[in-house]
Backbone as CSV, one residue per row, in Angstrom:
resi,resn,N_x,N_y,N_z,CA_x,CA_y,CA_z,C_x,C_y,C_z
1,UNK,-9.113,-12.694,-11.484,-10.670,-13.050,-11.266,-11.139,-14.043,-11.403
2,UNK,-11.198,-14.951,-12.347,-11.864,-16.028,-12.636,-10.651,-17.421,-11.869
3,UNK,-9.411,-16.969,-11.751,-8.480,-17.613,-10.959,-9.549,-18.025,-9.576
4,UNK,-9.883,-16.832,-8.891,-10.270,-17.012,-7.542,-11.358,-16.986,-7.833
5,UNK,-12.722,-17.657,-8.563,-14.158,-17.584,-8.782,-14.604,-16.500,-8.680
6,UNK,-14.165,-15.692,-9.148,-15.213,-14.433,-9.350,-15.379,-14.664,-10.770
7,UNK,-17.011,-14.777,-10.947,-17.717,-14.809,-12.049,-18.082,-13.961,-12.648
8,UNK,-18.996,-13.580,-13.720,-19.524,-12.274,-14.516,-20.763,-11.665,-13.500
9,UNK,-21.039,-12.674,-12.685,-22.393,-12.149,-12.056,-22.233,-11.400,-11.175
10,UNK,-20.747,-11.970,-10.073,-20.583,-11.403,-9.220,-19.791,-10.184,-9.231
11,UNK,-18.980,-10.074,-10.751,-18.093,-8.581,-11.375,-19.601,-7.827,-11.422
12,UNK,-20.412,-8.285,-11.773,-21.305,-6.817,-12.321,-22.071,-6.524,-11.136
13,UNK,-22.237,-7.153,-10.318,-23.033,-6.986,-9.090,-21.961,-5.909,-8.033
14,UNK,-20.703,-6.365,-8.399,-19.334,-5.517,-7.972,-19.692,-4.248,-8.224
15,UNK,-19.768,-3.890,-9.902,-19.559,-2.385,-10.267,-20.789,-2.093,-9.987
16,UNK,-22.124,-2.874,-9.980,-23.360,-1.884,-9.445,-23.156,-0.453,-8.395
17,UNK,-22.577,-1.986,-7.069,-22.424,-1.232,-5.915,-21.548,-0.212,-6.374
18,UNK,-19.965,-0.670,-6.689,-19.293,0.423,-6.921,-20.225,1.884,-8.041
19,UNK,-20.546,2.153,-9.002,-21.271,3.032,-9.397,-22.312,3.807,-8.140
20,UNK,-23.019,2.723,-7.732,-24.240,3.700,-6.694,-23.204,4.221,-5.485
21,UNK,-22.148,4.201,-4.752,-21.177,4.515,-3.860,-20.488,5.747,-4.361
22,UNK,-20.323,5.682,-5.932,-19.286,7.026,-6.613,-20.343,8.089,-6.668
23,UNK,-21.713,7.350,-7.232,-22.625,9.084,-7.567,-22.869,9.215,-6.032
24,UNK,-23.062,8.668,-5.062,-23.118,9.034,-3.512,-22.315,9.410,-3.058
25,UNK,-20.807,9.366,-2.903,-20.101,10.362,-2.075,-19.441,10.810,-3.108
26,UNK,-19.059,11.117,-4.313,-17.936,11.793,-5.204,-19.226,12.523,-6.221
27,UNK,-20.228,12.543,-6.909,-20.528,13.086,-7.522,-21.776,13.928,-7.343
28,UNK,-22.610,13.483,-6.379,-23.617,13.975,-5.809,-23.609,14.905,-4.395
29,UNK,-23.142,15.773,-4.859,-22.254,16.232,-3.420,-23.002,16.371,-2.299
30,UNK,-24.339,17.284,-2.766,-25.157,17.897,-1.425,-26.370,16.544,-0.896
31,UNK,-26.542,16.835,0.083,-27.244,15.539,0.409,-28.829,15.675,0.075
32,UNK,-29.211,16.540,-0.255,-30.286,16.690,-1.369,-30.643,16.135,-2.488
33,UNK,-29.527,16.224,-2.591,-29.646,15.435,-3.930,-29.094,13.821,-4.112
34,UNK,-28.749,13.149,-3.045,-27.848,12.203,-2.570,-29.495,11.327,-2.306
35,UNK,-30.597,10.930,-3.138,-31.776,10.478,-3.171,-31.665,9.156,-4.217
36,UNK,-32.543,8.274,-3.909,-32.391,6.803,-4.363,-32.673,7.026,-5.406
37,UNK,-34.030,7.962,-5.998,-34.176,8.173,-6.938,-33.065,8.771,-8.295
38,UNK,-32.501,10.056,-7.859,-31.231,10.749,-8.619,-30.660,9.774,-8.284
39,UNK,-30.025,8.843,-7.999,-28.348,7.458,-8.409,-28.803,6.671,-9.065
40,UNK,-30.561,6.009,-9.111,-30.509,5.217,-9.673,-30.808,6.319,-11.051
41,UNK,-31.051,7.083,-11.482,-31.050,8.065,-12.919,-29.814,8.102,-13.224
42,UNK,-28.661,8.753,-12.638,-27.017,8.853,-12.604,-26.527,7.850,-13.040
43,UNK,-26.900,6.724,-12.343,-26.209,5.295,-12.776,-27.121,4.496,-13.756
44,UNK,-28.206,3.886,-13.759,-28.820,3.092,-14.591,-28.852,2.123,-13.401
45,UNK,-28.945,1.573,-12.446,-29.266,0.960,-11.311,-30.062,1.331,-10.951
46,UNK,-31.090,-0.040,-10.662,-32.695,-0.231,-10.502,-32.705,0.657,-8.721
47,UNK,-33.717,1.270,-8.575,-33.950,2.193,-7.674,-33.933,1.137,-5.718
48,UNK,-34.432,-0.193,-6.094,-34.767,-1.272,-5.454,-32.474,-1.743,-4.503
49,UNK,-32.083,-1.790,-6.043,-31.137,-2.139,-5.752,-30.338,-1.137,-5.001
50,UNK,-30.489,0.252,-5.352,-29.606,1.769,-5.103,-29.717,1.646,-3.041
51,UNK,-31.281,1.119,-3.278,-31.566,1.284,-1.559,-30.308,0.157,-0.933
52,UNK,-30.511,-0.725,-1.862,-30.017,-2.402,-0.982,-28.325,-1.837,-0.394
53,UNK,-27.893,-1.232,-1.577,-26.001,-0.966,-2.045,-26.056,0.055,-0.622
54,UNK,-26.876,1.102,-0.680,-26.634,2.172,0.125,-26.311,1.855,2.052
55,UNK,-27.761,0.881,1.605,-27.903,0.771,3.551,-26.807,-0.111,4.085
56,UNK,-26.245,-1.185,2.942,-24.919,-2.206,3.229,-23.333,-1.601,3.177
57,UNK,-23.272,-0.033,2.645,-22.173,0.368,2.021,-21.012,0.171,3.140
58,UNK,-19.170,-0.406,3.421,-18.538,-0.676,3.631,-17.821,0.365,3.351
59,UNK,-17.095,0.857,3.891,-15.515,1.573,3.611,-14.303,0.441,3.363
60,UNK,-13.766,0.725,2.023,-13.159,-0.053,1.696,-11.818,0.400,1.916
61,UNK,-11.481,1.452,2.392,-10.033,1.924,3.059,-9.670,1.804,4.291
62,UNK,-10.817,1.091,4.819,-10.022,0.812,6.892,-9.461,-0.398,6.466
63,UNK,-8.415,-0.702,6.822,-7.701,-1.367,6.728,-7.972,-2.651,7.809
64,UNK,-8.147,-4.422,7.671,-7.989,-4.560,8.721,-7.113,-4.595,9.858
65,UNK,-7.389,-5.083,10.703,-6.232,-5.033,11.987,-4.877,-5.766,12.067
66,UNK,-5.042,-6.825,11.562,-3.781,-7.776,10.997,-2.603,-6.625,10.389
67,UNK,-3.572,-5.804,9.522,-2.536,-4.536,8.500,-2.130,-3.865,9.357
68,UNK,-3.057,-2.898,9.739,-2.772,-1.897,10.969,-1.616,-2.264,11.702
69,UNK,-2.244,-3.109,12.292,-1.155,-3.447,13.613,0.750,-4.131,12.909
70,UNK,0.448,-4.767,12.346,1.869,-5.623,11.755,2.456,-4.470,10.795
71,UNK,1.879,-3.485,9.949,2.343,-2.438,9.260,3.406,-1.009,9.709
72,UNK,1.975,-0.924,11.297,2.757,-0.110,11.896,3.819,-0.344,12.569
73,UNK,3.919,-1.346,13.200,5.308,-2.119,13.935,6.279,-2.299,13.175
74,UNK,6.026,-2.733,12.186,7.628,-2.883,10.857,7.917,-1.264,10.736
75,UNK,6.491,-0.653,10.221,7.465,0.274,9.573,8.073,1.519,10.287
76,UNK,8.153,1.502,11.811,8.324,2.023,13.131,10.179,1.556,13.572
77,UNK,9.696,0.142,13.086,11.125,-0.435,13.053,12.400,-0.063,11.987
78,UNK,11.592,-0.325,11.222,12.817,0.162,10.146,12.806,1.805,9.549
79,UNK,12.286,2.687,10.240,12.601,4.023,10.173,12.259,4.751,11.368
80,UNK,12.447,4.086,12.483,11.737,5.485,13.524,13.645,5.083,14.809
81,UNK,13.916,6.139,15.235,15.072,5.934,16.096,13.870,5.975,17.328
82,UNK,14.877,5.371,18.836,16.421,4.358,18.266,15.730,2.566,18.132
83,UNK,14.884,2.852,16.873,14.770,1.099,16.825,15.867,1.072,15.334
84,UNK,16.006,2.420,14.754,17.410,2.319,13.862,18.683,2.441,14.375
85,UNK,19.768,2.055,13.943,21.201,2.521,13.775,20.993,3.152,13.271
86,UNK,22.737,3.961,13.265,23.307,4.909,12.538,22.854,4.760,11.304
87,UNK,22.860,3.870,10.466,23.105,3.714,8.982,21.400,3.726,8.531
88,UNK,20.450,3.824,9.604,19.139,3.972,9.371,18.360,2.400,9.354
89,UNK,18.855,1.235,9.679,18.904,-0.443,9.576,18.321,-0.780,10.506
90,UNK,17.405,-1.351,10.821,16.933,-2.328,11.795,17.480,-2.668,12.590
91,UNK,17.476,-2.157,14.079,18.410,-3.063,15.083,17.599,-4.342,15.156
92,UNK,18.556,-5.457,15.841,18.411,-6.426,16.260,17.740,-6.026,17.988
93,UNK,16.567,-6.385,18.450,16.567,-5.677,19.719,15.930,-6.991,20.445
94,UNK,16.265,-6.674,21.993,15.919,-7.656,23.009,14.267,-7.771,23.194
95,UNK,14.556,-8.882,23.088,12.639,-9.732,23.433,11.823,-8.494,24.702
96,UNK,12.617,-8.657,25.599,12.252,-7.921,26.975,13.260,-7.075,27.234
97,UNK,12.801,-5.821,28.007,13.970,-4.318,28.300,14.361,-5.385,29.727
98,UNK,15.606,-5.125,30.133,16.118,-5.194,31.242,15.953,-3.888,31.638
99,UNK,16.215,-4.374,33.602,17.170,-2.958,34.319,18.181,-3.228,33.830
100,UNK,18.408,-1.320,33.819,19.507,-0.671,33.510,20.517,-0.817,31.827
101,UNK,19.510,-1.504,31.541,19.365,-1.663,29.748,18.759,-0.094,28.695
102,UNK,20.168,0.457,28.157,19.434,1.653,27.569,18.668,1.059,26.506
103,UNK,19.380,0.059,25.938,18.467,-0.202,24.142,16.800,-0.466,24.526
104,UNK,16.303,-0.302,23.347,14.965,-0.511,22.794,14.757,-2.018,22.749
105,UNK,13.397,-2.418,23.327,13.103,-4.003,23.134,12.148,-3.763,22.716
106,UNK,11.843,-5.257,21.687,10.848,-5.763,20.867,9.445,-5.370,21.765
107,UNK,9.301,-5.615,23.294,8.471,-5.723,23.933,7.934,-3.907,23.495
108,UNK,8.682,-3.179,24.064,8.813,-1.575,23.951,8.450,-0.915,22.368
109,UNK,8.651,-1.662,21.199,8.676,-1.479,20.448,6.928,-1.576,19.776
110,UNK,6.704,-3.014,20.209,5.165,-3.282,19.901,4.142,-1.769,20.658
111,UNK,4.679,-2.398,21.984,3.428,-1.240,23.127,3.907,0.256,22.590
112,UNK,5.126,0.794,21.567,4.734,2.035,20.839,3.134,1.707,20.130
113,UNK,2.888,1.363,19.582,2.273,1.077,17.987,0.648,0.614,18.808
114,UNK,0.552,-0.811,19.591,-0.607,-0.714,20.526,-0.135,-1.192,21.905
115,UNK,-1.306,-1.424,22.550,-1.433,-1.845,24.184,-2.333,-2.583,24.038
116,UNK,-3.463,-3.189,22.675,-4.246,-4.592,23.014,-3.463,-5.399,22.786
117,UNK,-2.518,-5.598,21.857,-1.851,-6.909,21.713,-0.673,-7.191,22.729
118,UNK,-0.535,-8.493,22.947,1.158,-8.855,23.976,1.789,-8.891,22.930
119,UNK,3.211,-8.114,22.961,4.378,-8.703,22.489,4.744,-10.207,22.252
120,UNK,4.388,-10.946,22.953,4.500,-12.227,23.044,3.783,-13.072,21.614
121,UNK,2.771,-12.306,21.662,1.777,-13.057,20.530,2.270,-12.413,19.468
122,UNK,2.755,-10.358,19.171,2.784,-10.275,17.932,4.261,-11.095,17.641
123,UNK,5.423,-11.285,18.439,6.580,-12.647,18.052,5.924,-14.101,17.503
124,UNK,5.085,-14.482,18.084,4.756,-15.934,17.760,3.737,-15.864,16.740
125,UNK,3.118,-14.833,15.832,2.613,-14.981,14.745,3.982,-14.281,13.779
126,UNK,4.487,-13.847,13.929,5.928,-12.991,13.294,6.824,-14.088,13.050
127,UNK,7.294,-14.983,14.087,7.997,-16.407,13.617,7.351,-17.062,12.796
128,UNK,6.323,-17.004,13.517,5.522,-18.485,12.125,5.083,-17.910,10.912
129,UNK,4.964,-16.871,10.437,4.876,-16.328,8.981,6.397,-16.012,8.521
130,UNK,7.684,-16.037,9.070,8.839,-15.840,8.342,9.334,-14.233,8.479
131,UNK,8.595,-13.434,9.450,9.221,-11.916,9.598,10.495,-11.649,10.402
132,UNK,10.819,-12.291,11.391,11.264,-11.837,12.254,12.501,-13.500,12.952
133,UNK,13.736,-13.232,13.320,13.959,-14.801,13.877,14.728,-14.371,15.566
134,UNK,15.275,-15.647,16.161,15.455,-14.728,17.125,16.469,-15.025,17.331
135,UNK,17.975,-14.455,17.111,19.297,-14.945,17.698,19.941,-14.690,19.137
136,UNK,20.731,-15.583,19.492,21.216,-15.573,20.880,21.629,-13.908,21.047
137,UNK,21.755,-13.368,22.329,20.983,-14.007,23.873,19.736,-13.393,23.339
138,UNK,19.065,-14.139,22.699,17.527,-13.643,23.077,16.697,-12.338,22.115
139,UNK,17.643,-11.744,21.209,17.829,-11.270,20.512,16.668,-11.285,19.138
140,UNK,15.665,-10.398,19.187,14.720,-10.429,17.965,15.055,-9.878,16.672
141,UNK,15.732,-10.449,15.515,16.062,-9.787,13.903,15.150,-9.739,12.873
142,UNK,14.970,-8.713,12.950,13.578,-8.061,11.617,14.059,-8.954,10.670
143,UNK,13.848,-9.744,9.306,14.659,-10.035,8.264,13.995,-8.708,6.686
144,UNK,14.908,-8.481,6.553,15.228,-7.302,5.269,14.021,-7.263,4.810
145,UNK,13.615,-8.696,4.244,12.721,-8.051,3.513,11.232,-8.645,4.172
146,UNK,11.107,-8.358,5.706,10.215,-8.100,5.776,8.749,-7.686,5.595
147,UNK,7.323,-8.419,5.852,5.934,-7.757,5.757,6.011,-7.973,3.855
148,UNK,6.215,-9.260,3.471,5.575,-9.675,2.306,4.434,-10.059,2.170
149,UNK,3.217,-9.694,2.029,2.278,-10.700,2.280,1.980,-11.974,1.533
150,UNK,1.798,-13.351,2.421,1.464,-13.973,2.086,0.482,-14.135,0.571
151,UNK,0.455,-15.191,-0.456,-0.075,-14.646,-1.558,-1.964,-15.342,-0.953
152,UNK,-2.684,-14.266,-0.849,-4.316,-14.390,-1.157,-4.368,-13.951,0.576
153,UNK,-3.033,-13.613,1.623,-3.888,-12.945,2.524,-4.693,-11.763,2.665
154,UNK,-5.062,-11.557,4.027,-5.817,-10.365,3.697,-5.280,-9.174,4.117
155,UNK,-3.529,-9.480,4.125,-3.152,-8.227,4.210,-2.624,-7.301,2.359
156,UNK,-2.662,-8.439,1.620,-2.114,-8.514,0.313,-2.950,-8.418,-0.165
157,UNK,-4.287,-8.710,0.001,-5.597,-8.439,-0.644,-5.785,-6.948,-0.162
158,UNK,-5.574,-6.612,0.931,-6.029,-4.888,1.183,-5.173,-4.431,0.687
159,UNK,-3.837,-4.432,0.659,-3.214,-3.197,-0.326,-3.174,-3.504,-2.085
160,UNK,-3.571,-4.429,-1.981,-3.979,-4.780,-3.842,-5.073,-4.185,-4.190
161,UNK,-6.319,-3.864,-2.970,-7.705,-3.044,-3.607,-6.893,-1.535,-3.383
162,UNK,-5.740,-1.169,-2.103,-5.682,0.008,-1.945,-4.912,0.609,-3.132
163,UNK,-3.902,0.132,-3.294,-3.247,0.538,-4.210,-3.290,0.654,-5.664
164,UNK,-4.205,0.096,-6.194,-4.386,-0.170,-7.219,-5.775,1.041,-7.421
165,UNK,-6.619,0.965,-6.596,-7.656,2.111,-6.291,-7.280,3.424,-6.784
166,UNK,-6.153,3.613,-5.589,-4.737,5.029,-5.230,-4.425,5.724,-6.909
167,UNK,-3.658,4.442,-7.786,-3.029,4.385,-8.893,-4.110,4.917,-9.914
168,UNK,-4.853,4.508,-9.624,-6.281,4.743,-10.709,-6.944,6.166,-10.772
169,UNK,-6.869,6.533,-9.054,-7.764,7.555,-8.807,-6.236,8.721,-9.220
170,UNK,-5.034,8.405,-9.087,-4.285,9.555,-9.478,-4.161,9.907,-11.060
171,UNK,-4.286,8.549,-11.687,-4.132,8.948,-12.897,-5.288,9.279,-13.498
172,UNK,-6.092,9.106,-13.017,-7.513,9.988,-13.470,-7.669,11.571,-13.148
173,UNK,-7.346,11.685,-11.846,-7.223,13.106,-11.767,-6.242,13.934,-12.578
174,UNK,-4.921,12.967,-12.881,-4.442,13.849,-13.935,-4.699,14.135,-15.107
175,UNK,-5.954,13.146,-15.457,-5.891,12.735,-17.040,-7.282,14.444,-17.021
176,UNK,-7.808,14.224,-15.979,-8.758,15.697,-15.546,-9.079,16.835,-15.358
177,UNK,-7.442,17.088,-15.478,-6.693,18.167,-14.873,-6.695,19.156,-16.085
178,UNK,-6.852,20.351,-15.870,-7.156,21.430,-16.594,-6.317,22.123,-16.864
179,UNK,-4.907,21.966,-15.897,-3.653,22.744,-16.078,-2.574,21.617,-15.740
180,UNK,-1.663,21.893,-14.488,-0.935,20.961,-14.436,-1.002,19.713,-13.879
181,UNK,-0.980,18.404,-13.910,-1.473,17.473,-12.906,-1.196,17.069,-12.116
182,UNK,-1.948,17.551,-11.229,-1.952,17.320,-9.377,-0.815,16.331,-8.619
183,UNK,-0.673,14.488,-9.837,0.262,13.966,-9.173,0.521,13.152,-9.583
184,UNK,2.344,12.836,-9.020,3.299,12.080,-9.761,2.839,10.731,-10.116
185,UNK,2.761,10.432,-11.526,2.714,9.241,-12.288,3.771,8.865,-13.425
186,UNK,5.025,8.806,-12.933,5.659,8.404,-14.320,6.246,7.294,-14.365
187,UNK,6.638,6.416,-15.403,7.196,5.321,-15.346,8.360,5.112,-16.477
188,UNK,9.141,4.718,-16.196,10.306,4.088,-17.113,10.224,3.146,-17.545
189,UNK,10.239,2.665,-19.293,10.082,1.579,-19.729,11.391,1.385,-21.196
190,UNK,11.784,-0.055,-21.254,12.642,-0.135,-22.209,12.029,-1.971,-22.579
191,UNK,11.750,-1.673,-24.172,11.454,-2.943,-24.539,13.149,-3.385,-25.215
192,UNK,12.672,-4.741,-26.111,14.269,-4.486,-26.899,15.207,-5.096,-26.228
193,UNK,15.245,-5.857,-24.748,16.005,-6.016,-23.971,16.322,-7.660,-24.039
194,UNK,17.951,-8.025,-23.924,17.836,-9.351,-23.836,17.371,-9.679,-22.651
195,UNK,17.200,-11.059,-21.771,17.045,-11.392,-21.261,17.934,-11.074,-19.704
196,UNK,18.925,-11.265,-19.959,20.325,-11.057,-18.910,20.213,-9.612,-18.652
197,UNK,20.106,-8.420,-19.877,19.637,-7.044,-19.329,18.784,-6.726,-18.530
198,UNK,17.685,-7.914,-18.611,16.082,-7.229,-17.888,16.155,-8.288,-16.798
199,UNK,17.230,-8.868,-16.089,17.201,-9.527,-15.386,17.998,-8.473,-14.229
200,UNK,18.894,-8.053,-14.956,19.435,-7.170,-14.039,19.353,-5.838,-13.814
201,UNK,18.355,-5.195,-14.535,17.590,-3.966,-14.650,16.313,-4.272,-13.740
202,UNK,15.943,-5.274,-13.848,14.861,-5.405,-12.363,15.387,-5.587,-11.641
203,UNK,16.404,-6.318,-10.915,17.094,-6.084,-9.937,17.349,-4.997,-9.466
204,UNK,17.720,-3.977,-10.293,18.796,-2.712,-10.169,17.617,-1.936,-9.074
205,UNK,16.354,-1.889,-10.431,14.830,-1.386,-9.846,14.260,-1.897,-8.523
206,UNK,14.205,-2.955,-7.840,14.129,-3.186,-6.824,14.888,-2.296,-5.821
207,UNK,15.885,-2.695,-6.329,16.818,-1.776,-5.181,16.671,-0.932,-4.857
208,UNK,16.258,-0.167,-5.610,16.626,1.483,-5.987,15.167,1.631,-5.077
209,UNK,13.856,1.175,-5.715,12.582,1.364,-4.860,12.157,1.263,-4.266
210,UNK,13.049,0.459,-3.543,12.845,-0.321,-1.682,13.791,0.878,-1.047
211,UNK,14.808,1.515,-1.868,15.412,2.174,-1.090,14.748,3.719,-0.737
212,UNK,13.721,4.304,-2.151,13.428,4.983,-1.946,11.796,4.980,-1.005
213,UNK,11.215,4.066,-0.570,10.313,3.541,0.140,10.333,3.183,1.543
214,UNK,11.876,2.745,2.136,12.655,3.498,3.445,12.593,4.783,3.461
215,UNK,13.254,5.507,2.955,13.670,6.780,3.326,12.566,7.598,2.700
216,UNK,11.098,7.643,2.018,9.796,8.079,2.657,9.410,7.290,4.052
217,UNK,9.174,6.317,4.359,8.673,5.969,5.694,9.552,6.478,6.476
218,UNK,10.718,7.104,6.687,11.654,7.755,7.856,11.081,9.349,7.708
219,UNK,10.969,10.059,6.540,10.398,11.119,6.221,9.177,11.218,6.830
220,UNK,8.267,10.057,6.716,6.908,10.438,7.479,6.969,9.953,8.780
221,UNK,7.670,9.359,9.734,7.753,9.374,10.694,8.399,10.427,11.098
222,UNK,9.221,10.972,11.351,10.197,12.075,11.377,8.682,13.294,11.554
223,UNK,8.157,12.974,10.646,6.838,14.035,10.793,5.810,14.074,11.326
224,UNK,5.306,12.912,11.914,4.570,12.710,12.735,4.950,12.643,13.944
225,UNK,6.332,12.217,14.700,6.796,12.435,15.419,7.205,13.866,16.267
226,UNK,7.520,14.898,15.005,7.423,16.338,15.745,6.886,16.801,15.505
227,UNK,5.628,16.617,15.562,4.050,17.339,15.512,2.752,16.301,15.713
228,UNK,2.550,15.317,17.014,1.422,15.154,17.572,0.330,15.652,18.130
229,UNK,0.595,16.870,17.996,-0.691,17.734,19.163,-2.022,17.187,17.688
230,UNK,-3.079,17.053,18.266,-4.262,17.263,17.187,-4.137,18.319,17.029
231,UNK,-5.008,18.674,15.656,-5.160,20.350,14.665,-6.407,20.189,14.344
232,UNK,-7.379,21.374,14.163,-8.493,21.467,13.577,-8.433,20.954,11.882
233,UNK,-7.289,20.864,11.484,-7.273,20.437,9.802,-8.090,18.877,9.693
234,UNK,-8.585,19.035,8.237,-8.744,17.942,7.790,-8.206,16.733,7.350
235,UNK,-7.708,15.360,8.247,-6.667,14.488,7.852,-6.498,14.311,6.447
236,UNK,-5.170,14.087,5.982,-4.888,13.959,4.990,-4.226,12.560,4.700
237,UNK,-4.633,11.795,3.700,-3.747,10.833,3.177,-2.824,10.691,2.364
238,UNK,-1.712,9.893,2.039,-0.960,9.781,1.333,-0.397,8.934,1.055
239,UNK,-0.264,8.220,-0.095,0.059,6.725,-0.386,1.321,6.744,-1.844
240,UNK,2.410,6.177,-1.050,3.365,6.290,-2.422,3.830,5.315,-2.221
241,UNK,4.024,4.894,-3.392,4.246,3.513,-4.091,5.544,3.356,-5.177
242,UNK,5.575,1.722,-5.640,6.744,1.668,-6.597,6.109,0.087,-7.214
243,UNK,6.477,-0.037,-8.292,6.192,-1.593,-8.892,7.286,-1.597,-9.998
244,UNK,7.738,-2.896,-10.445,8.092,-3.177,-11.365,7.286,-4.069,-11.635
245,UNK,7.657,-4.260,-13.416,7.036,-5.361,-14.402,8.098,-5.720,-15.230
246,UNK,7.851,-7.430,-15.615,8.679,-7.420,-16.884,7.968,-8.791,-17.515
247,UNK,7.996,-8.615,-19.163,7.297,-10.419,-19.405,8.439,-10.351,-20.887
248,UNK,8.437,-11.507,-20.936,9.060,-11.827,-22.204,8.078,-11.741,-23.553
249,UNK,9.085,-11.914,-24.831,8.306,-11.538,-25.647,7.752,-10.087,-26.103
250,UNK,7.855,-9.901,-26.707,7.886,-7.997,-27.466,6.458,-7.667,-27.755
251,UNK,5.846,-6.436,-27.524,4.792,-5.975,-28.498,5.158,-5.704,-29.952
252,UNK,3.752,-5.542,-30.953,3.924,-5.479,-31.912,5.049,-4.675,-33.046
253,UNK,5.067,-3.550,-32.145,5.992,-2.336,-32.739,7.324,-2.557,-31.895
254,UNK,7.905,-3.729,-31.082,8.931,-3.873,-30.423,10.224,-3.407,-30.928
255,UNK,10.806,-2.819,-30.559,12.335,-2.946,-31.176,13.242,-3.928,-31.208
256,UNK,14.183,-3.990,-32.208,14.634,-5.223,-31.934,15.604,-5.302,-31.078
257,UNK,16.389,-6.994,-30.551,17.349,-6.539,-29.417,18.336,-6.312,-29.841
258,UNK,19.006,-5.362,-28.900,20.674,-4.505,-29.072,19.891,-2.520,-29.395
259,UNK,19.088,-3.091,-29.545,18.442,-1.115,-29.497,17.246,-1.280,-28.804
260,UNK,17.793,-1.166,-27.471,16.615,-0.874,-26.410,16.135,0.702,-26.524
261,UNK,15.196,0.553,-26.410,13.782,1.639,-26.316,13.454,2.291,-25.521
262,UNK,13.567,3.577,-25.116,13.342,4.050,-23.278,11.940,5.203,-23.556
263,UNK,10.783,5.234,-22.945,9.901,6.314,-23.240,9.615,6.844,-21.792
264,UNK,9.577,7.504,-21.457,9.096,8.023,-19.880,7.675,8.427,-20.083
265,UNK,7.275,8.194,-19.151,5.194,8.323,-18.943,5.006,9.476,-18.395
266,UNK,4.403,10.452,-18.108,4.366,12.112,-17.321,2.990,11.909,-17.699
267,UNK,1.963,11.796,-15.933,1.009,12.371,-16.208,0.109,11.178,-15.744
268,UNK,-0.024,10.482,-16.841,-0.715,8.993,-16.783,0.071,8.161,-16.551
269,UNK,-0.523,6.628,-16.189,-0.240,5.194,-16.024,0.089,4.841,-17.550
270,UNK,1.176,4.117,-17.667,1.202,3.391,-19.209,0.510,1.885,-18.934
């Protein structure tokens, strides 16, 4: 926060707004309870500020258009027939469909997700950002590591906020559970590794995690494509993620090099 100019007064203002929002939406369920005075009493935030925050409330879970369009197109390209090959890899796509050509085109891919933005505009943007490259004869090729948002970009900031929020929410639900933890939240962590061992383990973890993410993406697309009929059920959101972290140095109780130790955390994040 300090590196990005978020000073302490800015943080406290954001926390006040967060307390008001959580009190109004998560704690005080009934409309009759959600008065400014009740929220002020519950949160300790002055009633005038409570009214101010409630009037300017924004939904932080709504993704910017650049996120929904780009991630939607890439998710379909990486997980949905006919845009993947027999091995499940994204196929190079002709930029435009030709008469008599049964292959799907990049233009058709974009139109399967949105009709508001022309495929040429998407292609130009993705070329500039390095998501794709054009190969002869006019084939659009998705980069294997595509959609890694640029540092500080709107996409990265959105995913940072949403993923951190969801991970903490899952951990809080598990801690608060009276019986079985409702969400998966486990980790495998080793200390006492040599730098070479750490690099190899990190590379293996990256590859394994990416494979899992792609499989979950394919399954989600398969479920959505199989049942597009609108139903009367309340919509449900699912977020599956993975992370890898390493650092040099050791904690105070570190295991000596050569005596690596594993701990698997179940139910809460460590």
